[in-house]
Structure formats: C-alpha cells, structure tokens
PDB file of N, CA, C and O in Angstrom:
ATOM      1  N   UNK A   1      97.413 122.812 110.025  1.00  0.00           N
ATOM      2  CA  UNK A   1      98.659 122.368 109.211  1.00  0.00           C
ATOM      3  C   UNK A   1      98.326 122.905 107.715  1.00  0.00           C
ATOM      4  O   UNK A   1      99.024 123.688 107.070  1.00  0.00           O
ATOM      5  N   UNK A   2      97.242 122.377 107.353  1.00  0.00           N
ATOM      6  CA  UNK A   2      96.941 122.907 105.927  1.00  0.00           C
ATOM      7  C   UNK A   2      95.930 123.790 106.326  1.00  0.00           C
ATOM      8  O   UNK A   2      95.318 123.739 107.393  1.00  0.00           O
ATOM      9  N   UNK A   3      95.753 124.774 105.229  1.00  0.00           N
ATOM     10  CA  UNK A   3      94.931 125.811 105.234  1.00  0.00           C
ATOM     11  C   UNK A   3      93.491 125.214 104.959  1.00  0.00           C
ATOM     12  O   UNK A   3      93.319 124.455 104.005  1.00  0.00           O
ATOM     13  N   UNK A   4      92.384 125.596 105.872  1.00  0.00           N
ATOM     14  CA  UNK A   4      91.001 124.735 105.693  1.00  0.00           C
ATOM     15  C   UNK A   4      90.350 124.966 104.411  1.00  0.00           C
ATOM     16  O   UNK A   4      89.538 124.153 103.971  1.00  0.00           O
ATOM     17  N   UNK A   5      90.697 126.152 103.720  1.00  0.00           N
ATOM     18  CA  UNK A   5      90.123 126.324 102.263  1.00  0.00           C
ATOM     19  C   UNK A   5      90.571 125.313 101.533  1.00  0.00           C
ATOM     20  O   UNK A   5      89.832 124.549 100.910  1.00  0.00           O
ATOM     21  N   UNK A   6      92.168 125.229 101.575  1.00  0.00           N
ATOM     22  CA  UNK A   6      92.629 124.296 100.514  1.00  0.00           C
ATOM     23  C   UNK A   6      92.248 122.941 100.942  1.00  0.00           C
ATOM     24  O   UNK A   6      92.034 122.129 100.042  1.00  0.00           O
ATOM     25  N   UNK A   7      92.110 122.503 102.346  1.00  0.00           N
ATOM     26  CA  UNK A   7      91.529 121.159 102.497  1.00  0.00           C
ATOM     27  C   UNK A   7      90.192 120.791 101.878  1.00  0.00           C
ATOM     28  O   UNK A   7      89.861 119.637 101.602  1.00  0.00           O
ATOM     29  N   UNK A   8      89.440 121.896 101.683  1.00  0.00           N
ATOM     30  CA  UNK A   8      88.152 121.642 100.988  1.00  0.00           C
ATOM     31  C   UNK A   8      88.197 121.260  99.776  1.00  0.00           C
ATOM     32  O   UNK A   8      87.338 120.518  99.302  1.00  0.00           O
ATOM     33  N   UNK A   9      89.259 121.737  99.073  1.00  0.00           N
ATOM     34  CA  UNK A   9      89.083 121.355  97.674  1.00  0.00           C
ATOM     35  C   UNK A   9      90.309 120.040  97.198  1.00  0.00           C
ATOM     36  O   UNK A   9      90.345 119.662  96.027  1.00  0.00           O
ATOM     37  N   UNK A  10      91.114 119.533  98.098  1.00  0.00           N
ATOM     38  CA  UNK A  10      91.812 118.645  97.906  1.00  0.00           C
ATOM     39  C   UNK A  10      91.236 117.545  97.846  1.00  0.00           C
ATOM     40  O   UNK A  10      90.224 117.649  98.539  1.00  0.00           O
ATOM     41  N   UNK A  11      91.322 116.245  97.280  1.00  0.00           N
ATOM     42  CA  UNK A  11      90.722 115.202  96.895  1.00  0.00           C
ATOM     43  C   UNK A  11      91.739 114.128  96.834  1.00  0.00           C
ATOM     44  O   UNK A  11      92.934 114.361  96.652  1.00  0.00           O
ATOM     45  N   UNK A  12      91.191 112.837  97.005  1.00  0.00           N
ATOM     46  CA  UNK A  12      92.207 111.777  96.598  1.00  0.00           C
ATOM     47  C   UNK A  12      92.603 111.677  95.308  1.00  0.00           C
ATOM     48  O   UNK A  12      91.626 111.885  94.589  1.00  0.00           O
ATOM     49  N   UNK A  13      93.477 111.481  94.744  1.00  0.00           N
ATOM     50  CA  UNK A  13      93.955 111.234  93.621  1.00  0.00           C
ATOM     51  C   UNK A  13      93.204 110.151  92.547  1.00  0.00           C
ATOM     52  O   UNK A  13      92.996 110.353  91.351  1.00  0.00           O
ATOM     53  N   UNK A  14      92.891 109.044  93.267  1.00  0.00           N
ATOM     54  CA  UNK A  14      92.271 107.749  92.893  1.00  0.00           C
ATOM     55  C   UNK A  14      91.087 107.737  92.656  1.00  0.00           C
ATOM     56  O   UNK A  14      90.601 107.439  91.565  1.00  0.00           O
ATOM     57  N   UNK A  15      90.288 108.160  93.954  1.00  0.00           N
ATOM     58  CA  UNK A  15      88.994 107.890  93.784  1.00  0.00           C
ATOM     59  C   UNK A  15      88.224 109.219  94.108  1.00  0.00           C
ATOM     60  O   UNK A  15      86.993 109.212  94.131  1.00  0.00           O
ATOM     61  N   UNK A  16      88.938 110.351  94.356  1.00  0.00           N
ATOM     62  CA  UNK A  16      88.254 111.695  93.947  1.00  0.00           C
ATOM     63  C   UNK A  16      87.296 111.671  95.220  1.00  0.00           C
ATOM     64  O   UNK A  16      86.206 112.236  95.133  1.00  0.00           O
ATOM     65  N   UNK A  17      87.689 111.003  96.453  1.00  0.00           N
ATOM     66  CA  UNK A  17      87.247 111.107  97.691  1.00  0.00           C
ATOM     67  C   UNK A  17      87.591 112.477  98.501  1.00  0.00           C
ATOM     68  O   UNK A  17      88.705 112.960  98.299  1.00  0.00           O
ATOM     69  N   UNK A  18      86.945 112.961  99.165  1.00  0.00           N
ATOM     70  CA  UNK A  18      87.341 114.100 100.494  1.00  0.00           C
ATOM     71  C   UNK A  18      88.448 113.408 101.053  1.00  0.00           C
ATOM     72  O   UNK A  18      88.599 112.186 101.061  1.00  0.00           O
ATOM     73  N   UNK A  19      89.377 114.452 101.620  1.00  0.00           N
ATOM     74  CA  UNK A  19      90.424 114.136 102.453  1.00  0.00           C
ATOM     75  C   UNK A  19      90.144 114.782 103.706  1.00  0.00           C
ATOM     76  O   UNK A  19      89.295 115.674 103.728  1.00  0.00           O
ATOM     77  N   UNK A  20      90.786 114.423 104.809  1.00  0.00           N
ATOM     78  CA  UNK A  20      90.549 114.960 106.252  1.00  0.00           C
ATOM     79  C   UNK A  20      91.866 114.954 106.745  1.00  0.00           C
ATOM     80  O   UNK A  20      92.610 114.141 106.196  1.00  0.00           O
ATOM     81  N   UNK A  21      92.407 115.733 107.746  1.00  0.00           N
ATOM     82  CA  UNK A  21      93.546 115.454 108.388  1.00  0.00           C
ATOM     83  C   UNK A  21      93.265 114.397 109.330  1.00  0.00           C
ATOM     84  O   UNK A  21      92.255 114.210 110.008  1.00  0.00           O
ATOM     85  N   UNK A  22      94.499 113.643 109.237  1.00  0.00           N
ATOM     86  CA  UNK A  22      95.029 112.433 109.994  1.00  0.00           C
ATOM     87  C   UNK A  22      95.024 113.022 111.539  1.00  0.00           C
ATOM     88  O   UNK A  22      95.511 114.142 111.696  1.00  0.00           O
ATOM     89  N   UNK A  23      94.485 112.304 112.712  1.00  0.00           N
ATOM     90  CA  UNK A  23      94.755 112.414 113.798  1.00  0.00           C
ATOM     91  C   UNK A  23      96.051 112.364 114.275  1.00  0.00           C
ATOM     92  O   UNK A  23      96.847 111.709 113.602  1.00  0.00           O
ATOM     93  N   UNK A  24      96.426 112.876 115.226  1.00  0.00           N
ATOM     94  CA  UNK A  24      97.871 112.860 115.997  1.00  0.00           C
ATOM     95  C   UNK A  24      98.332 111.377 116.258  1.00  0.00           C
ATOM     96  O   UNK A  24      99.485 110.991 116.063  1.00  0.00           O
ATOM     97  N   UNK A  25      97.337 110.617 116.704  1.00  0.00           N
ATOM     98  CA  UNK A  25      97.410 109.469 117.263  1.00  0.00           C
ATOM     99  C   UNK A  25      97.831 108.552 116.082  1.00  0.00           C
ATOM    100  O   UNK A  25      98.874 107.905 116.166  1.00  0.00           O
ATOM    101  N   UNK A  26      97.207 108.498 115.218  1.00  0.00           N
ATOM    102  CA  UNK A  26      97.407 107.732 113.734  1.00  0.00           C
ATOM    103  C   UNK A  26      99.029 108.228 113.344  1.00  0.00           C
ATOM    104  O   UNK A  26      99.946 107.419 113.197  1.00  0.00           O
ATOM    105  N   UNK A  27      99.131 109.234 113.253  1.00  0.00           N
ATOM    106  CA  UNK A  27     100.242 109.632 112.599  1.00  0.00           C
ATOM    107  C   UNK A  27     101.437 109.024 113.364  1.00  0.00           C
ATOM    108  O   UNK A  27     102.318 108.383 112.792  1.00  0.00           O
ATOM    109  N   UNK A  28     101.412 109.277 114.761  1.00  0.00           N
ATOM    110  CA  UNK A  28     102.363 108.720 115.506  1.00  0.00           C
ATOM    111  C   UNK A  28     102.494 107.189 115.282  1.00  0.00           C
ATOM    112  O   UNK A  28     103.622 106.710 115.170  1.00  0.00           O
ATOM    113  N   UNK A  29     101.274 106.314 115.202  1.00  0.00           N
ATOM    114  CA  UNK A  29     101.412 105.169 114.747  1.00  0.00           C
ATOM    115  C   UNK A  29     102.098 104.710 113.339  1.00  0.00           C
ATOM    116  O   UNK A  29     102.807 103.708 113.240  1.00  0.00           O
ATOM    117  N   UNK A  30     101.862 105.366 112.540  1.00  0.00           N
ATOM    118  CA  UNK A  30     102.636 105.255 111.292  1.00  0.00           C
ATOM    119  C   UNK A  30     104.115 105.508 111.559  1.00  0.00           C
ATOM    120  O   UNK A  30     105.042 104.727 111.344  1.00  0.00           O
ATOM    121  N   UNK A  31     104.172 106.825 112.100  1.00  0.00           N
ATOM    122  CA  UNK A  31     105.744 106.994 112.288  1.00  0.00           C
ATOM    123  C   UNK A  31     106.710 105.801 113.263  1.00  0.00           C
ATOM    124  O   UNK A  31     107.925 105.612 113.198  1.00  0.00           O
ATOM    125  N   UNK A  32     105.893 105.244 113.979  1.00  0.00           N
ATOM    126  CA  UNK A  32     106.386 104.156 114.851  1.00  0.00           C
ATOM    127  C   UNK A  32     106.901 102.924 113.957  1.00  0.00           C
ATOM    128  O   UNK A  32     107.958 102.300 114.060  1.00  0.00           O
ATOM    129  N   UNK A  33     105.704 102.736 112.932  1.00  0.00           N
ATOM    130  CA  UNK A  33     105.876 101.312 112.025  1.00  0.00           C
ATOM    131  C   UNK A  33     107.012 101.865 111.091  1.00  0.00           C
ATOM    132  O   UNK A  33     107.838 101.033 110.715  1.00  0.00           O
ATOM    133  N   UNK A  34     107.169 103.246 110.644  1.00  0.00           N
ATOM    134  CA  UNK A  34     108.355 103.668 109.619  1.00  0.00           C
ATOM    135  C   UNK A  34     109.557 103.253 110.492  1.00  0.00           C
ATOM    136  O   UNK A  34     110.155 102.204 110.250  1.00  0.00           O
ATOM    137  N   UNK A  35     109.880 103.985 111.404  1.00  0.00           N
ATOM    138  CA  UNK A  35     111.195 103.648 112.272  1.00  0.00           C
ATOM    139  C   UNK A  35     111.245 102.249 112.406  1.00  0.00           C
ATOM    140  O   UNK A  35     112.409 101.851 112.440  1.00  0.00           O
ATOM    141  N   UNK A  36     110.306 101.257 112.506  1.00  0.00           N
ATOM    142  CA  UNK A  36     110.559  99.851 112.943  1.00  0.00           C
ATOM    143  C   UNK A  36     111.030  99.408 111.589  1.00  0.00           C
ATOM    144  O   UNK A  36     111.781  98.436 111.502  1.00  0.00           O
ATOM    145  N   UNK A  37     110.587 100.136 110.414  1.00  0.00           N
ATOM    146  CA  UNK A  37     110.960  99.601 108.879  1.00  0.00           C
ATOM    147  C   UNK A  37     110.013  98.435 108.563  1.00  0.00           C
ATOM    148  O   UNK A  37     110.386  97.373 108.064  1.00  0.00           O
ATOM    149  N   UNK A  38     108.647  98.761 108.930  1.00  0.00           N
ATOM    150  CA  UNK A  38     107.787  97.762 108.569  1.00  0.00           C
ATOM    151  C   UNK A  38     106.357  98.221 107.701  1.00  0.00           C
ATOM    152  O   UNK A  38     105.265  97.653 107.719  1.00  0.00           O
ATOM    153  N   UNK A  39     106.787  99.515 106.900  1.00  0.00           N
ATOM    154  CA  UNK A  39     105.537 100.052 106.492  1.00  0.00           C
ATOM    155  C   UNK A  39     105.863 100.146 104.792  1.00  0.00           C
ATOM    156  O   UNK A  39     106.875 100.676 104.333  1.00  0.00           O
ATOM    157  N   UNK A  40     105.134  99.720 104.246  1.00  0.00           N
ATOM    158  CA  UNK A  40     105.105 100.310 102.660  1.00  0.00           C
ATOM    159  C   UNK A  40     103.871 101.095 102.247  1.00  0.00           C
ATOM    160  O   UNK A  40     102.805 101.264 102.839  1.00  0.00           O
ATOM    161  N   UNK A  41     104.310 101.532 101.063  1.00  0.00           N
ATOM    162  CA  UNK A  41     103.209 102.445 100.709  1.00  0.00           C
ATOM    163  C   UNK A  41     102.456 101.680  99.728  1.00  0.00           C
ATOM    164  O   UNK A  41     102.683 100.478  99.591  1.00  0.00           O
ATOM    165  N   UNK A  42     101.393 102.410  98.886  1.00  0.00           N
ATOM    166  CA  UNK A  42     100.504 101.615  97.982  1.00  0.00           C
ATOM    167  C   UNK A  42     101.302 100.992  96.801  1.00  0.00           C
ATOM    168  O   UNK A  42     100.965  99.964  96.213  1.00  0.00           O
ATOM    169  N   UNK A  43     102.322 101.688  96.547  1.00  0.00           N
ATOM    170  CA  UNK A  43     103.189 101.254  95.161  1.00  0.00           C
ATOM    171  C   UNK A  43     104.242 100.220  95.610  1.00  0.00           C
ATOM    172  O   UNK A  43     105.236 100.067  94.899  1.00  0.00           O
ATOM    173  N   UNK A  44     104.111  99.591  96.598  1.00  0.00           N
ATOM    174  CA  UNK A  44     105.039  98.796  97.206  1.00  0.00           C
ATOM    175  C   UNK A  44     106.141  99.236  97.852  1.00  0.00           C
ATOM    176  O   UNK A  44     106.663  98.449  98.642  1.00  0.00           O
ATOM    177  N   UNK A  45     106.662 100.402  97.693  1.00  0.00           N
ATOM    178  CA  UNK A  45     108.002 100.959  98.296  1.00  0.00           C
ATOM    179  C   UNK A  45     108.021 101.135  99.803  1.00  0.00           C
ATOM    180  O   UNK A  45     107.075 101.718 100.333  1.00  0.00           O
ATOM    181  N   UNK A  46     109.054 100.663 100.550  1.00  0.00           N
ATOM    182  CA  UNK A  46     109.285 101.116 101.863  1.00  0.00           C
ATOM    183  C   UNK A  46     109.024 102.724 102.093  1.00  0.00           C
ATOM    184  O   UNK A  46     109.485 103.531 101.286  1.00  0.00           O
ATOM    185  N   UNK A  47     108.275 103.140 103.217  1.00  0.00           N
ATOM    186  CA  UNK A  47     108.261 104.317 103.416  1.00  0.00           C
ATOM    187  C   UNK A  47     109.155 104.794 104.345  1.00  0.00           C
ATOM    188  O   UNK A  47     109.052 104.433 105.518  1.00  0.00           O
ATOM    189  N   UNK A  48     110.192 105.708 103.921  1.00  0.00           N
ATOM    190  CA  UNK A  48     111.150 106.239 104.814  1.00  0.00           C
ATOM    191  C   UNK A  48     111.061 107.506 105.379  1.00  0.00           C
ATOM    192  O   UNK A  48     110.475 108.330 104.677  1.00  0.00           O
ATOM    193  N   UNK A  49     111.446 107.861 106.371  1.00  0.00           N
ATOM    194  CA  UNK A  49     111.548 108.967 106.992  1.00  0.00           C
ATOM    195  C   UNK A  49     110.133 109.557 107.822  1.00  0.00           C
ATOM    196  O   UNK A  49     109.065 109.349 107.246  1.00  0.00           O
ATOM    197  N   UNK A  50     110.104 110.108 108.832  1.00  0.00           N
ATOM    198  CA  UNK A  50     108.843 110.255 109.552  1.00  0.00           C
ATOM    199  C   UNK A  50     107.667 111.462 108.849  1.00  0.00           C
ATOM    200  O   UNK A  50     108.044 112.523 108.352  1.00  0.00           O
ATOM    201  N   UNK A  51     106.677 111.169 108.910  1.00  0.00           N
ATOM    202  CA  UNK A  51     105.773 111.841 108.541  1.00  0.00           C
ATOM    203  C   UNK A  51     105.479 113.246 109.430  1.00  0.00           C
ATOM    204  O   UNK A  51     105.597 113.201 110.655  1.00  0.00           O
ATOM    205  N   UNK A  52     105.143 114.328 108.841  1.00  0.00           N
ATOM    206  CA  UNK A  52     104.564 115.655 109.437  1.00  0.00           C
ATOM    207  C   UNK A  52     103.439 115.392 109.719  1.00  0.00           C
ATOM    208  O   UNK A  52     103.088 115.762 110.839  1.00  0.00           O
ATOM    209  N   UNK A  53     102.536 114.751 108.959  1.00  0.00           N
ATOM    210  CA  UNK A  53     101.150 114.720 109.184  1.00  0.00           C
ATOM    211  C   UNK A  53     100.447 113.649 108.173  1.00  0.00           C
ATOM    212  O   UNK A  53     101.113 112.808 107.570  1.00  0.00           O
ATOM    213  N   UNK A  54      99.254 113.750 108.071  1.00  0.00           N
ATOM    214  CA  UNK A  54      98.669 113.049 106.716  1.00  0.00           C
ATOM    215  C   UNK A  54      97.290 113.175 106.628  1.00  0.00           C
ATOM    216  O   UNK A  54      96.484 113.390 107.534  1.00  0.00           O
ATOM    217  N   UNK A  55      97.072 112.991 105.223  1.00  0.00           N
ATOM    218  CA  UNK A  55      95.409 113.138 104.995  1.00  0.00           C
ATOM    219  C   UNK A  55      94.756 111.843 104.702  1.00  0.00           C
ATOM    220  O   UNK A  55      95.230 110.989 103.954  1.00  0.00           O
ATOM    221  N   UNK A  56      93.552 111.750 105.388  1.00  0.00           N
ATOM    222  CA  UNK A  56      92.858 110.400 105.201  1.00  0.00           C
ATOM    223  C   UNK A  56      91.882 110.608 104.350  1.00  0.00           C
ATOM    224  O   UNK A  56      91.284 111.674 104.206  1.00  0.00           O
ATOM    225  N   UNK A  57      91.646 109.345 103.616  1.00  0.00           N
ATOM    226  CA  UNK A  57      90.812 109.432 102.401  1.00  0.00           C
ATOM    227  C   UNK A  57      89.226 109.366 103.211  1.00  0.00           C
ATOM    228  O   UNK A  57      89.242 108.770 104.288  1.00  0.00           O
ATOM    229  N   UNK A  58      88.265 109.775 102.886  1.00  0.00           N
ATOM    230  CA  UNK A  58      86.864 109.644 103.376  1.00  0.00           C
ATOM    231  C   UNK A  58      86.633 108.513 103.679  1.00  0.00           C
ATOM    232  O   UNK A  58      85.979 108.349 104.708  1.00  0.00           O
ATOM    233  N   UNK A  59      87.042 107.409 102.967  1.00  0.00           N
ATOM    234  CA  UNK A  59      86.514 105.587 103.447  1.00  0.00           C
ATOM    235  C   UNK A  59      87.654 105.401 104.587  1.00  0.00           C
ATOM    236  O   UNK A  59      87.544 104.319 105.164  1.00  0.00           O
ATOM    237  N   UNK A  60      88.546 106.080 104.964  1.00  0.00           N
ATOM    238  CA  UNK A  60      89.310 105.476 106.007  1.00  0.00           C
ATOM    239  C   UNK A  60      90.196 104.563 105.507  1.00  0.00           C
ATOM    240  O   UNK A  60      90.910 104.018 106.349  1.00  0.00           O
ATOM    241  N   UNK A  61      90.345 104.248 104.360  1.00  0.00           N
ATOM    242  CA  UNK A  61      91.597 103.251 103.846  1.00  0.00           C
ATOM    243  C   UNK A  61      93.030 103.733 103.303  1.00  0.00           C
ATOM    244  O   UNK A  61      93.955 103.024 102.907  1.00  0.00           O
ATOM    245  N   UNK A  62      92.964 105.014 103.387  1.00  0.00           N
ATOM    246  CA  UNK A  62      94.448 105.461 102.555  1.00  0.00           C
ATOM    247  C   UNK A  62      94.919 106.707 103.329  1.00  0.00           C
ATOM    248  O   UNK A  62      93.912 107.396 103.496  1.00  0.00           O
ATOM    249  N   UNK A  63      95.688 107.139 103.723  1.00  0.00           N
ATOM    250  CA  UNK A  63      96.447 108.067 104.437  1.00  0.00           C
ATOM    251  C   UNK A  63      97.266 108.655 103.338  1.00  0.00           C
ATOM    252  O   UNK A  63      97.882 107.749 102.777  1.00  0.00           O
ATOM    253  N   UNK A  64      97.512 109.829 102.813  1.00  0.00           N
ATOM    254  CA  UNK A  64      98.435 110.618 102.114  1.00  0.00           C
ATOM    255  C   UNK A  64      99.374 111.180 103.126  1.00  0.00           C
ATOM    256  O   UNK A  64      98.889 111.742 104.109  1.00  0.00           O
ATOM    257  N   UNK A  65     100.596 111.094 102.998  1.00  0.00           N
ATOM    258  CA  UNK A  65     101.730 111.723 103.639  1.00  0.00           C
ATOM    259  C   UNK A  65     101.764 113.035 103.413  1.00  0.00           C
ATOM    260  O   UNK A  65     101.599 113.488 102.280  1.00  0.00           O
ATOM    261  N   UNK A  66     102.017 113.906 104.630  1.00  0.00           N
ATOM    262  CA  UNK A  66     102.421 115.260 104.539  1.00  0.00           C
ATOM    263  C   UNK A  66     103.994 115.268 104.910  1.00  0.00           C
ATOM    264  O   UNK A  66     104.388 114.724 105.941  1.00  0.00           O
ATOM    265  N   UNK A  67     104.737 115.818 104.149  1.00  0.00           N
ATOM    266  CA  UNK A  67     106.140 115.894 104.256  1.00  0.00           C
ATOM    267  C   UNK A  67     106.264 117.379 104.142  1.00  0.00           C
ATOM    268  O   UNK A  67     105.464 118.031 103.470  1.00  0.00           O
ATOM    269  N   UNK A  68     107.281 117.929 104.806  1.00  0.00           N
ATOM    270  CA  UNK A  68     107.501 119.633 104.987  1.00  0.00           C
ATOM    271  C   UNK A  68     106.462 120.374 104.750  1.00  0.00           C
ATOM    272  O   UNK A  68     106.563 121.388 104.059  1.00  0.00           O
ATOM    273  N   UNK A  69     105.202 119.942 105.336  1.00  0.00           N
ATOM    274  CA  UNK A  69     103.844 120.661 105.046  1.00  0.00           C
ATOM    275  C   UNK A  69     103.482 120.846 103.924  1.00  0.00           C
ATOM    276  O   UNK A  69     102.874 121.871 103.616  1.00  0.00           O
ATOM    277  N   UNK A  70     103.804 119.802 102.979  1.00  0.00           N
ATOM    278  CA  UNK A  70     103.200 119.829 101.696  1.00  0.00           C
ATOM    279  C   UNK A  70     102.525 118.406 101.550  1.00  0.00           C
ATOM    280  O   UNK A  70     103.294 117.444 101.533  1.00  0.00           O
ATOM    281  N   UNK A  71     101.365 118.206 101.458  1.00  0.00           N
ATOM    282  CA  UNK A  71     100.793 116.905 101.090  1.00  0.00           C
ATOM    283  C   UNK A  71     101.172 116.343  99.734  1.00  0.00           C
ATOM    284  O   UNK A  71     101.180 117.086  98.752  1.00  0.00           O
ATOM    285  N   UNK A  72     101.484 115.066  99.643  1.00  0.00           N
ATOM    286  CA  UNK A  72     101.979 114.187  98.677  1.00  0.00           C
ATOM    287  C   UNK A  72     100.718 113.321  98.289  1.00  0.00           C
ATOM    288  O   UNK A  72     100.308 112.355  98.931  1.00  0.00           O
ATOM    289  N   UNK A  73     100.171 113.832  97.124  1.00  0.00           N
ATOM    290  CA  UNK A  73      98.905 113.231  96.838  1.00  0.00           C
ATOM    291  C   UNK A  73      99.029 112.635  95.171  1.00  0.00           C
ATOM    292  O   UNK A  73      98.415 112.882  94.133  1.00  0.00           O
ATOM    293  N   UNK A  74     100.151 111.739  95.536  1.00  0.00           N
ATOM    294  CA  UNK A  74     100.349 110.670  94.469  1.00  0.00           C
ATOM    295  C   UNK A  74      99.684 109.463  94.631  1.00  0.00           C
ATOM    296  O   UNK A  74      99.833 109.083  95.793  1.00  0.00           O
ATOM    297  N   UNK A  75      99.004 108.683  93.961  1.00  0.00           N
ATOM    298  CA  UNK A  75      98.422 107.356  94.333  1.00  0.00           C
ATOM    299  C   UNK A  75      99.413 106.245  95.144  1.00  0.00           C
ATOM    300  O   UNK A  75      99.145 105.734  96.231  1.00  0.00           O
ATOM    301  N   UNK A  76     100.539 106.022  94.391  1.00  0.00           N
ATOM    302  CA  UNK A  76     101.489 105.035  94.769  1.00  0.00           C
ATOM    303  C   UNK A  76     102.034 105.629  96.275  1.00  0.00           C
ATOM    304  O   UNK A  76     102.345 104.845  97.171  1.00  0.00           O
ATOM    305  N   UNK A  77     102.107 106.995  96.431  1.00  0.00           N
ATOM    306  CA  UNK A  77     102.630 107.032  97.841  1.00  0.00           C
ATOM    307  C   UNK A  77     101.756 107.178  99.118  1.00  0.00           C
ATOM    308  O   UNK A  77     102.186 107.527 100.217  1.00  0.00           O
ATOM    309  N   UNK A  78     100.447 106.856  98.813  1.00  0.00           N
ATOM    310  CA  UNK A  78      99.370 106.499  99.783  1.00  0.00           C
ATOM    311  C   UNK A  78      99.944 105.454 100.545  1.00  0.00           C
ATOM    312  O   UNK A  78     100.858 104.741 100.131  1.00  0.00           O
ATOM    313  N   UNK A  79      99.293 105.338 101.905  1.00  0.00           N
ATOM    314  CA  UNK A  79      99.542 104.280 102.768  1.00  0.00           C
ATOM    315  C   UNK A  79      98.246 103.512 103.026  1.00  0.00           C
ATOM    316  O   UNK A  79      97.277 104.103 103.502  1.00  0.00           O
ATOM    317  N   UNK A  80      98.210 102.474 102.788  1.00  0.00           N
ATOM    318  CA  UNK A  80      96.970 101.501 103.025  1.00  0.00           C
ATOM    319  C   UNK A  80      96.612 101.365 104.527  1.00  0.00           C
ATOM    320  O   UNK A  80      97.566 101.110 105.262  1.00  0.00           O
ATOM    321  N   UNK A  81      95.344 101.497 105.127  1.00  0.00           N
ATOM    322  CA  UNK A  81      95.214 101.630 106.492  1.00  0.00           C
ATOM    323  C   UNK A  81      94.200 100.272 106.700  1.00  0.00           C
ATOM    324  O   UNK A  81      93.468  99.815 105.823  1.00  0.00           O
ATOM    325  N   UNK A  82      94.317  99.849 107.813  1.00  0.00           N
ATOM    326  CA  UNK A  82      93.364  98.678 107.835  1.00  0.00           C
ATOM    327  C   UNK A  82      91.943  99.377 108.205  1.00  0.00           C
ATOM    328  O   UNK A  82      91.837 100.469 108.763  1.00  0.00           O
ATOM    329  N   UNK A  83      90.930  98.587 107.811  1.00  0.00           N
ATOM    330  CA  UNK A  83      89.719  99.346 107.531  1.00  0.00           C
ATOM    331  C   UNK A  83      89.128  99.872 109.080  1.00  0.00           C
ATOM    332  O   UNK A  83      89.551  99.262 110.062  1.00  0.00           O
ATOM    333  N   UNK A  84      88.437 100.673 109.224  1.00  0.00           N
ATOM    334  CA  UNK A  84      88.098 100.954 110.441  1.00  0.00           C
ATOM    335  C   UNK A  84      89.014 102.175 111.297  1.00  0.00           C
ATOM    336  O   UNK A  84      88.637 102.682 112.353  1.00  0.00           O
ATOM    337  N   UNK A  85      90.202 102.485 110.631  1.00  0.00           N
ATOM    338  CA  UNK A  85      90.924 103.469 111.363  1.00  0.00           C
ATOM    339  C   UNK A  85      90.540 104.750 111.475  1.00  0.00           C
ATOM    340  O   UNK A  85      91.219 105.544 112.127  1.00  0.00           O
TER     341      UNK A  85
END
C-alpha cells in the first residue's frame, strides 16, 4: 500500500521511532471497534470511518491511520494499542 522506500523514511511524529505496515488482522479489529463506536484516538476524539490500513510504531503502542492511501502522521490522530499488539 505504501512505497517501501517511503516507508523507510517515515517515522513517528512523537518519538521518531520507525513505522511498519499494520497487519490486516489488526486493521480489521480496529475497524470493528470503530464501527461499534468504541475507539478514540490519542487526542481523545472518536475515530470515525474505516481505516484503509495503518502504520504501527516500532514499540507497538500506537498505530497511525491510513486513509485514502495517505498516512495520517499527526500525534493526536494516532490510536493507542494495548502493549504486545
């Protein structure tokens, strides 16, 4: 979904850790939570509309949404993940 060369230079806007494509299973579970209305972003706003994909921070604690094939790399738009995801 994202050019591998671009992915190599993208980084978390908060910690500058590297990012990796989210697995399809994770994106599906996030989309299910969005549809159920139970998912908030780091900024505290409800996440609306399904994700096309996501970029997971190296430590696995945040995923940044991809919408319309564009990564949304804004700190407040990140979605916190339980550790170990």
